[in-house]
SEMARVEX-809262 format. One record per residue: residue number from 0; residue in three letters; x, y, z of N, C-alpha, C, CB in turn. Coordinates in steps of 0.05 Angstrom, whole numbers. Glycine has a CB too. Example, Ala and Ser with C-alpha at 12.3 -4.5 7.8 and 13.67 -1.06 7.14 Angstrom:
BEGIN
{nr: 0 | rest: ALA | nc1: 264 | nc2: -114 | nc3: 156 | cac1: 246 | cac2: -90 | cac3: 156 | cc1: 264 | cc2: -66 | cc3: 156 | cbc1: 226 | cbc2: -89 | cbc3: 181} $
{nr: 1 | rest: SER | nc1: 257 | nc2: -45 | nc3: 142 | cac1: 273 | cac2: -21 | cac3: 143 | cc1: 258 | cc2: 1 | cc3: 157 | cbc1: 282 | cbc2: -12 | cbc3: 114} $
! end
This chain:
BEGIN
{nr: 0 | rest: UNK | nc1: 2982 | nc2: 778 | nc3: 1264 | cac1: 2987 | cac2: 781 | cac3: 1291 | cc1: 2952 | cc2: 796 | cc3: 1301 | cbc1: 3019 | cbc2: 803 | cbc3: 1296} $
{nr: 1 | rest: UNK | nc1: 2939 | nc2: 781 | nc3: 1329 | cac1: 2905 | cac2: 772 | cac3: 1341 | cc1: 2884 | cc2: 774 | cc3: 1314 | cbc1: 2891 | cbc2: 801 | cbc3: 1369} $
{nr: 2 | rest: UNK | nc1: 2884 | nc2: 769 | nc3: 1295 | cac1: 2871 | cac2: 758 | cac3: 1285 | cc1: 2866 | cc2: 726 | cc3: 1281 | cbc1: 2875 | cbc2: 769 | cbc3: 1270} $
{nr: 3 | rest: UNK | nc1: 2837 | nc2: 714 | nc3: 1302 | cac1: 2828 | cac2: 702 | cac3: 1306 | cc1: 2836 | cc2: 676 | cc3: 1282 | cbc1: 2807 | cbc2: 715 | cbc3: 1310} $
{nr: 4 | rest: UNK | nc1: 2847 | nc2: 645 | nc3: 1288 | cac1: 2845 | cac2: 619 | cac3: 1264 | cc1: 2819 | cc2: 620 | cc3: 1241 | cbc1: 2840 | cbc2: 586 | cbc3: 1283} $
{nr: 5 | rest: UNK | nc1: 2831 | nc2: 637 | nc3: 1222 | cac1: 2809 | cac2: 635 | cac3: 1198 | cc1: 2826 | cc2: 651 | cc3: 1184 | cbc1: 2774 | cbc2: 646 | cbc3: 1202} $
{nr: 6 | rest: UNK | nc1: 2814 | nc2: 642 | nc3: 1150 | cac1: 2835 | cac2: 649 | cac3: 1116 | cc1: 2835 | cc2: 682 | cc3: 1121 | cbc1: 2813 | cbc2: 638 | cbc3: 1074} $
{nr: 7 | rest: UNK | nc1: 2853 | nc2: 696 | nc3: 1117 | cac1: 2854 | cac2: 731 | cac3: 1105 | cc1: 2847 | cc2: 723 | cc3: 1088 | cbc1: 2878 | cbc2: 752 | cbc3: 1101} $
{nr: 8 | rest: UNK | nc1: 2828 | nc2: 753 | nc3: 1076 | cac1: 2822 | cac2: 754 | cac3: 1050 | cc1: 2818 | cc2: 788 | cc3: 1048 | cbc1: 2796 | cbc2: 733 | cbc3: 1042} $
{nr: 9 | rest: UNK | nc1: 2820 | nc2: 804 | nc3: 1026 | cac1: 2819 | cac2: 834 | cac3: 1019 | cc1: 2788 | cc2: 846 | cc3: 1018 | cbc1: 2834 | cbc2: 839 | cbc3: 989} $
{nr: 10 | rest: UNK | nc1: 2800 | nc2: 860 | nc3: 1021 | cac1: 2773 | cac2: 889 | cac3: 1013 | cc1: 2779 | cc2: 916 | cc3: 1032 | cbc1: 2733 | cbc2: 876 | cbc3: 1024} $
{nr: 11 | rest: UNK | nc1: 2763 | nc2: 928 | nc3: 1040 | cac1: 2769 | cac2: 951 | cac3: 1041 | cc1: 2784 | cc2: 955 | cc3: 1076 | cbc1: 2741 | cbc2: 968 | cbc3: 1034} $
{nr: 12 | rest: UNK | nc1: 2796 | nc2: 963 | nc3: 1083 | cac1: 2816 | cac2: 968 | cac3: 1096 | cc1: 2795 | cc2: 967 | cc3: 1129 | cbc1: 2833 | cbc2: 998 | cbc3: 1084} $
{nr: 13 | rest: UNK | nc1: 2781 | nc2: 992 | nc3: 1127 | cac1: 2759 | cac2: 999 | cac3: 1149 | cc1: 2744 | cc2: 970 | cc3: 1160 | cbc1: 2734 | cbc2: 1021 | cbc3: 1134} $
{nr: 14 | rest: UNK | nc1: 2736 | nc2: 960 | nc3: 1132 | cac1: 2714 | cac2: 934 | cac3: 1143 | cc1: 2734 | cc2: 910 | cc3: 1157 | cbc1: 2693 | cbc2: 916 | cbc3: 1112} $
{nr: 15 | rest: UNK | nc1: 2757 | nc2: 918 | nc3: 1139 | cac1: 2766 | cac2: 883 | cac3: 1149 | cc1: 2774 | cc2: 886 | cc3: 1177 | cbc1: 2795 | cbc2: 866 | cbc3: 1131} $
{nr: 16 | rest: UNK | nc1: 2795 | nc2: 914 | nc3: 1189 | cac1: 2793 | cac2: 916 | cac3: 1211 | cc1: 2766 | cc2: 913 | cc3: 1230 | cbc1: 2804 | cbc2: 936 | cbc3: 1211} $
{nr: 17 | rest: UNK | nc1: 2742 | nc2: 924 | nc3: 1226 | cac1: 2721 | cac2: 903 | cac3: 1236 | cc1: 2711 | cc2: 884 | cc3: 1239 | cbc1: 2711 | cbc2: 902 | cbc3: 1236} $
{nr: 18 | rest: UNK | nc1: 2722 | nc2: 868 | nc3: 1221 | cac1: 2701 | cac2: 841 | cac3: 1216 | cc1: 2729 | cc2: 829 | cc3: 1234 | cbc1: 2691 | cbc2: 825 | cbc3: 1174} $
{nr: 19 | rest: UNK | nc1: 2760 | nc2: 831 | nc3: 1236 | cac1: 2772 | cac2: 817 | cac3: 1257 | cc1: 2772 | cc2: 824 | cc3: 1281 | cbc1: 2794 | cbc2: 814 | cbc3: 1253} $
{nr: 20 | rest: UNK | nc1: 2763 | nc2: 852 | nc3: 1280 | cac1: 2759 | cac2: 857 | cac3: 1310 | cc1: 2785 | cc2: 877 | cc3: 1327 | cbc1: 2757 | cbc2: 825 | cbc3: 1324} $
{nr: 21 | rest: UNK | nc1: 2793 | nc2: 890 | nc3: 1304 | cac1: 2816 | cac2: 904 | cac3: 1305 | cc1: 2813 | cc2: 922 | cc3: 1312 | cbc1: 2829 | cbc2: 907 | cbc3: 1288} $
{nr: 22 | rest: UNK | nc1: 2796 | nc2: 941 | nc3: 1306 | cac1: 2779 | cac2: 972 | cac3: 1316 | cc1: 2795 | cc2: 987 | cc3: 1336 | cbc1: 2746 | cbc2: 967 | cbc3: 1333} $
{nr: 23 | rest: UNK | nc1: 2792 | nc2: 1003 | nc3: 1353 | cac1: 2809 | cac2: 1010 | cac3: 1376 | cc1: 2779 | cc2: 1011 | cc3: 1385 | cbc1: 2833 | cbc2: 1039 | cbc3: 1377} $
{nr: 24 | rest: UNK | nc1: 2756 | nc2: 1004 | nc3: 1382 | cac1: 2733 | cac2: 1001 | cac3: 1409 | cc1: 2727 | cc2: 977 | cc3: 1413 | cbc1: 2706 | cbc2: 1014 | cbc3: 1406} $
{nr: 25 | rest: UNK | nc1: 2736 | nc2: 957 | nc3: 1395 | cac1: 2748 | cac2: 921 | cac3: 1404 | cc1: 2765 | cc2: 923 | cc3: 1419 | cbc1: 2763 | cbc2: 900 | cbc3: 1381} $
{nr: 26 | rest: UNK | nc1: 2794 | nc2: 932 | nc3: 1416 | cac1: 2817 | cac2: 927 | cac3: 1430 | cc1: 2805 | cc2: 944 | cc3: 1457 | cbc1: 2848 | cbc2: 939 | cbc3: 1413} $
{nr: 27 | rest: UNK | nc1: 2789 | nc2: 958 | nc3: 1466 | cac1: 2785 | cac2: 975 | cac3: 1486 | cc1: 2779 | cc2: 952 | cc3: 1504 | cbc1: 2764 | cbc2: 997 | cbc3: 1481} $
{nr: 28 | rest: UNK | nc1: 2754 | nc2: 944 | nc3: 1488 | cac1: 2737 | cac2: 923 | cac3: 1505 | cc1: 2744 | cc2: 900 | cc3: 1508 | cbc1: 2713 | cbc2: 918 | cbc3: 1498} $
{nr: 29 | rest: UNK | nc1: 2766 | nc2: 890 | nc3: 1495 | cac1: 2789 | cac2: 866 | cac3: 1501 | cc1: 2796 | cc2: 871 | cc3: 1523 | cbc1: 2814 | cbc2: 864 | cbc3: 1483} $
{nr: 30 | rest: UNK | nc1: 2815 | nc2: 896 | nc3: 1528 | cac1: 2831 | cac2: 904 | cac3: 1550 | cc1: 2812 | cc2: 904 | cc3: 1582 | cbc1: 2844 | cbc2: 935 | cbc3: 1540} $
{nr: 31 | rest: UNK | nc1: 2783 | nc2: 912 | nc3: 1569 | cac1: 2773 | cac2: 912 | cac3: 1594 | cc1: 2768 | cc2: 886 | cc3: 1603 | cbc1: 2753 | cbc2: 926 | cbc3: 1596} $
{nr: 32 | rest: UNK | nc1: 2751 | nc2: 872 | nc3: 1594 | cac1: 2756 | cac2: 843 | cac3: 1595 | cc1: 2775 | cc2: 835 | cc3: 1615 | cbc1: 2764 | cbc2: 832 | cbc3: 1570} $
{nr: 33 | rest: UNK | nc1: 2794 | nc2: 838 | nc3: 1609 | cac1: 2822 | cac2: 824 | cac3: 1622 | cc1: 2825 | cc2: 840 | cc3: 1645 | cbc1: 2851 | cbc2: 826 | cbc3: 1602} $
{nr: 34 | rest: UNK | nc1: 2828 | nc2: 855 | nc3: 1650 | cac1: 2831 | cac2: 870 | cac3: 1671 | cc1: 2808 | cc2: 869 | cc3: 1696 | cbc1: 2832 | cbc2: 896 | cbc3: 1660} $
! end
């Protein structure tokens, strides 16, 4: 859910959240863009 059309892979959780745009700052920016 929320991951763009790419194959998943493993790695450190924080790095993956950043790569897929799922950190709180990226989510906040996406919401602000919609509003």
